[in-house]
N, C-alpha and C positions, 0 to 999 in steps of 0.2 A: 668443775671449772666451767663447763658449758653453761650451767645454770647461772653462774655469776656473770658471765659475759652477756647472757640474755637480759639479766636484770639491769646491767649497765646500759645496754642498748635502749631498754624501756625508759630508764631514767633520763637518758639523753634526749630521747624523742619527746618525753613529757616537758622537759625544760625548754626545748626548742619551740614546742607548740605554745607554751605559756608566753615565751618572748614574742612570737609572731602575733598572738592574740592581743598582747599588750600594745604592740606597735600599731596594729589596725585600730584598736580602740582609741589610742591617742590621736591618730590621724582623723578618725571620725569626729572626735571632740573638737579638734582644731578646725575642721570644716564647719562644724556647727557654730562655734564661736565666731568664725569669720563671717558666716551668714548673718548672725545676729548683729555683729558690729557694722557690717557694710550694707545690710538690707538685701532683701531678695531681689532677683532680677525682675524688673518691672514688666518686661515683655513676656516672661513666662507666666506671671501672675495674671496678666490681662489677655494672655493667649494672642498677643500681637505678633505678626510675622517680622516686623522691622522695628528698629529703634526709633525713638521720637524724632531724632534729627533727620530721619529719612521721610517723615510724613508731615512734620509741622515745624516750620522754620520762620517764625515772625522776626522782624528786625528788633534787636534788643541793644540798647545803648545805656549803660549805667552812667548817669550824669553826676553822681556824687557817691563816694565810698568812705568819707571820713566818719570815724566812730570813736567816741570817747572811752567806751568800756574796754574794747578789745579790737585789735587790728584785724580786718577781714583778710583771711588767707585766700590766695588765688584759687587753690584747689577747692576750698569750701564754697567760694563764690560760684564756681562752675557747677557744683552739685546743687546749690540753691536755685540757680537759674534753670538748670535742667529739670529739676523736680517741679518748679513753678510753672514752666512752660508745659510740662506733661500734665499738670493739674488742669490747665486750660484745655488741652487736647481731650482729656478724659471728660471734662464737663461738656465740651462741644459735642463729643460723641454721644454722651448721655442724653442731651437735649434733642439731638437729631434722631436718635433711635428709641428714645424713651426707655432707656435701660440704666440700671444702677451699676453696670459693669465697671470696675476699677475705682469707683468713688471711695471705697473704704481705704484704699492704699494711698490716696492723695489728699484726703480731707479728714480732719479730726471729727469727733462725734457730733458736736453741735452744728458744725458747718454742713456735714453730710446729711443731717436730718432736714435742713432747709432745702437741699437739693432733692432729696427724696420726695418732699411735699410737692415741689414744682413738677417733678417727673410724673407723679401720680395724677396731679391735676391735668397736665397736658395730655396724658394718656387717656384719661376719662373723657376729655373733650376733643380727642383726635387732632391735637395740635402737635406739630413738629417744628423745630427751629434749627435751621442751618446757620452756623455761626463760626466766624474766624476772627482772629486778631491780626492786624497787619504790622503794628509797631508798638513797642514798649519803651518807656524812658524811666526806669526805676532809679530812685534815690534812696540810699541806705539811711535809716533813721537810728537804728539801734541793733547791736549785736552783743548778746550777753557774754559775760566773762567765762561762763562754763561752756560756751559754744553750743547751747541747746535751743536758743530762741533768736529769731531775727525779725525785725520790723522794717519795712520799707514802703515808700510811696511810689506807686507806678503811675507816673503822670502821662496824661494825654494819650491813653491807649486808643489806637484807631481800630474800631471794630466794624465788621460788615455782617449783616444778619438778614436772613430770609425767613419769613413766618408763613407757615402753611397750616391750613385747617381742612380736614377731609381731603388731603392731598392736593388742594388748590392753593396757589400762591396768593396770599392776602396782601403782603407788603414787603418791600425791601428797604432796609435802613442802614445808613452809615452813620456811626456815632463816634464821638471822641469823649472819653471819660477818664477820670482819675480814680485810682483804687488805693485804699490803705490796706496793707497786707501784713498779717502776722503769720509766721511759719514756725513750727516746732520740729525738732529732731527727734523722731520716734522710730525705734527698730532699725536705726541706721540710715533712714532717709527722711527728707523734709516733707511735712504735711501742712496744708493750709489750715490755720486755726481761725483766722478772720479774713474776710474779703469784703470790704466795705466800699461801695460805690459812692463817689463824691462828685461834686460839680467840677468840670474840667477847668484848669487854669489857663490863663493866657500864656501862649508858648510860641517862641520864635525859633524854629529849627535852624541848624547851621545851613548857610547857603554857600553854593559854589560860585565863584566869580565866573561870569560868562565872557567869553572872548570869541564870538562866532565869526567864521569866514563866510558861511552861507546864511542869509537872512531872507525874509519875505516882505515885500511891500505891495499891497493890493493883490493883484493876481499875477505877480511876477516874482520869480526866485532871483536873488541877487548873489553874486560872488564878489566879495570885497566891495559891496555897494554898486556893482555894475551888473546890469541885467544878464541873466544866465539862462539860456535855453538848453535843456537837456537833450543831447543827441547820444543815445546810449544803447546798451545791449545787455541782455541777461546772459550770465556766463557760468558754465561748467567746463572744465578741461575735457577734451574729446574722449579720453579713456577713463574719466572719473565722473561720469554723469550722475548727478545727485549724490556725489561723494567728494566734493572739492577738497576737504580737509582730512581725507582718509589716508590709507597706507601708500597710495600712489602720488601723494602730494609732492610736487617737484617745483622748486623755485624757478629753474630755467624754463620749464614748460610754460609757467604762468607769465614769465617775462617776455617770451616770444609772442604769446597770445596778446598781451597788452600792447606790444609793438604793432601787431596787426591792427588792433582797434585804433590806435593813435594815427597810424598812416591812413586809415580809412575815414578820417575826419570825425571819429567819435570822441566824446569827451567824458562819458560816464559809463560805469559798469555796475551791474547789480549782482550781488552774490548772496548765498543762502547759508544760514546756520541752523542745523538740526538740533533740537532740544536734547534728544538722547545721545547723539553723537558727541556733543560737547560736555556730557557728564551730568545732565539734569541740574539738580540744585548744587552739586559740588563740581564746579567747572574743572576740567582737566587742563593743567598748565600747558601741556604740549599743544593742545588745540588753540589756546590763546596765542602761543608763539607762532603757530602757522598762520593764524589770522593777521598777526602783526607783520609777518613776512609779506603777505599779500598786500596789505595796506601800504607798507613801505614801498613796494614795487609800484603800486598805483601812484603814490605821491611822486616818485622819481620820474614816472612817465607822464605826469600832469593829467592823470585821470581821476575824476571824482568817483566815490563809491557809495552806493546805497546798499546797506547791510540789512538783509531780511532775517529777522529773528523767528524762533519757534516754528521752523519748518517741520512738517510731519507731527505736529502736536495738536491734540484734539480733546484734552481733558480740561474742561472749564469749571469743574465743580469747586465749590468754596474750599473743600478740604485740601485742594492742591495749590491754592493761591500763594501761600507763603513760599512754596518750593519754586514756583515760576518767578516770583519776585526776586528771590536770591539769585536765580539764574541770570535774569536780565540785569540786575544790579552789578554783578561781578563783571559782566562783559562790557556794559556801557561805561562803567566807572574806569575800567582799565584803559579805554580808548577815548575818553572824553576830550582829550586834547589833540587827538590825531588829526592832522590837517587834510588827510585824504577823504575823510568821511563827509559826505554831503548830508545824509539822513539815515535814520534808523527806520526801517519798515517793520512795524510791530508784528505783522502776521500776514502770510500769503493766503489770500482768498478765504478768509474766515467765514464768510457768508455761506460757503458750501457746507458748513457744520450747523447752520441754523435749524434745519429740520430735525436732525438726529440728536443734537446736543442742546437744543432749546436756545432760541434767539436771545432771550433776556440774559441767560448765563454767559453766552459768548460776548455780548456787548458790555456786560458788567465787568467781565474779566479784562477786556480790551481797555475799558475806561481806567481800571486800576493799573494796568501795565503802563499806560500812558503817563500816569503820575510817577511811577517808579523810574521810568526812563528819564523824564524831565528833571526829577530831583537829583539824579546821579549824573546827568550830562545835559547842562543847559546850553552847550556850545553847538549842538547839531540839531537839525530839523527832524521832525517825525511825520510819518505817513502810515497808511494801511493799504495793502495791495488787494483791493476788492476785485472780484471776478467779473463784475459788470458795472455799468454806470448807474443803474437803478439803486443798488445798495451802497454806492460810494458816498451818499449823503449821510450815512450813519456816522455819528461822532465827528462830523465835519468841523464843528466848532472847536474841537480839541486838537485838530491836525494843523500842521503848518502848510501842507499842500495836499491835494487830493490825488490819489492814484487809482486808476481802474484799468482793467484788462479788456481789450477789444478784439473779439473774434467773430463779430457780426459782419454782415454785408458792408462793403466799403461805403456805400451811399449813405449809411447812417452815421458815419464818423463825425462829421461836422455838427449834425444836430445833437448828438449825445454829448460831445465835448463842450459845445457852446452852452448847452443847457446847464451843465455842471458849473461852468465858469460864472454864469449868471446867478445860479441858485446859491452857490457857496461863497461867491466873491473871493475865492482863493485860487492860487495857481493850480492847474490841473496837468497831470502827467499821464500819458497813455503808456502805462508801465509794461504792458505785454501786448504784442500783436504778431501775427504771422500766419503762414499757411505751409503745409508740408509739400515737398516735391515728389512724394511717393505716388506712383501711379501703377497699381497692380490689382490682382484679383480681389484683394481684401478691401479695396475701396472702389471697385468697378472701374479701374483705370481712369479715375477722375483727375488725379494730379499729374504734374510733370514739372521738370526744371524750368521750362519756358513759361508755364502758367505762374509758377512761383515768382519768377523774375518780373512778369507783367504786374502781378499784385504789388510787389514792393515798389516798382516804378510809380504806380498810381498813388500809393500811400505817401510816398515822399513828396508828390506834388501837393497833397493836402497839408502835409506838415509845413512845407515851405510857404505856401500861400497864407496859412493862419499863424505861423510861428509857434506851432504846437511843440511841446516837449514830448519826446518819444523814447521808448526802449524796446527794441525788437527781440523776438524769441526765435532762434538763439544763434550763437556764433557757429557751432559745429553740428553736423549730423553725428549721431551717436551709434557706435557699433553695438552697444548694450544698454538697455533700459530696464531698471529694476521692476519687478512685478508690482510693487506697492505704488508705483508712480502712475502707470497707465493701465494696469491689468495684465493678466498672463496670456491673453489670447492674441494671436498674430494680427488680427484686424485692429486691435487696440495698440499694440506695440509698433507696428510698421509705420504708422503715421507719426508717432512720437519720435521716431528715430530720424526723421527726414525734414525737420524744420530749419536746419542750419543753412548758413551762407557758404560754408565750406564743407565738402563731403568728408566721409570718414577715412578717406585716403589722403586728406590734406589738400585737395584741389579746390580752387574757387569755383563755385557754381555761377551760372549767369546772374542770379539774384545779387551776388556780391557787389556788382556795379551800382546797386541801389541800396546799399547798406546805410547810407547817409545822403544828405542833400548838399 
């Protein structure tokens, strides 16, 4: 009896083992079929750390989707667009680094052979090419009945390219071209079969109707066609220095501060948007809502707002252009009709990055961001907040007014400002100025609240005499200043904490009397 029971146990164990093995085999087969049907994960094949949408986001607008053979499915269109853009990203990466990495996965054999020849030639001649595309306007020409082939014309693709030889920049080129594209569905994803460059066609992009409140005539800013002299201030809430839209964002706090500004005879406030804080290329909706609250409060208090974009951003490489374009586009298009906005300040003190980030890179990036902002919001002015008057002539022809920051000796104010007015023939705003009231061991007891007041009193006489537009730094002393702003050492932080007209206890300092004229 015992032997029979043991045999039954063995049989049962064998049957259960067979069933389990069969289940695992079927699961493995299903996984394999799923892989073959959907295509392998591109990021794993290319050993990329992020998806293409995190690293490459040119503007894409399908202008025509009619197809006589088969209706284009929304999901399929998304896959075609994704793989097409990734093919551009892979090609750009290949030309920049002279590598064939990823080309096999995005191009069919004939097309990849052409790319290999180009890469080998460039490598042998020590040529590298930085390239990005800014905009695509594809029109569907044909989508086969079996869903395996698609043909479209990508019209007026805006490209920017930098050509280097022996690591020296030879030339920078912006081009607009049209491409005839054929893609095949292979191994579950779309590969480029043909990419034929053609002569660009005449193209008139959609325009947004302009209805500006603030305009410029000669060297004067106008509000509803009446001369407007900016009497303003740079602003962070007292307990949210360099973090206006963070967790401590409070509507009532901002409303009180705006009341203080208005009662002090100020008419304009400058605020700052950090690229990372707002979500980089994918704007966080809650951040937009907080910005709207601030703008609505400013409109209610009759304060104009200069919104400074890309604070704490310093990556001007071509690889990141499409991401910053999407960032700017989402913000300015959302608020293109807001009546409180006077201007978009494209970047705070970008010239400080000239040495480490290359001046040409910085200026090229600013030039393109100017276009993005203007295309998405023709209703508001644009400027750049240069750290000094010398650099403020850069891109002056693209700006509506010139902004510079003045921390020099007061006796140079009129010379520097009048020279800019004469050189650029545009309105000039002294967008930042001020001195700290701190007087302690870390600055050899140099400052005081009396010296700060005397400074602002004198500055206001210059502003009134010349009718200069000005924006002081800043409303409050700050109890806390982040390390990334001024540095971690006390001799760096203590000064930055004490530029305010109101101390960190909420009391007006002597300088408050001269916050405006």
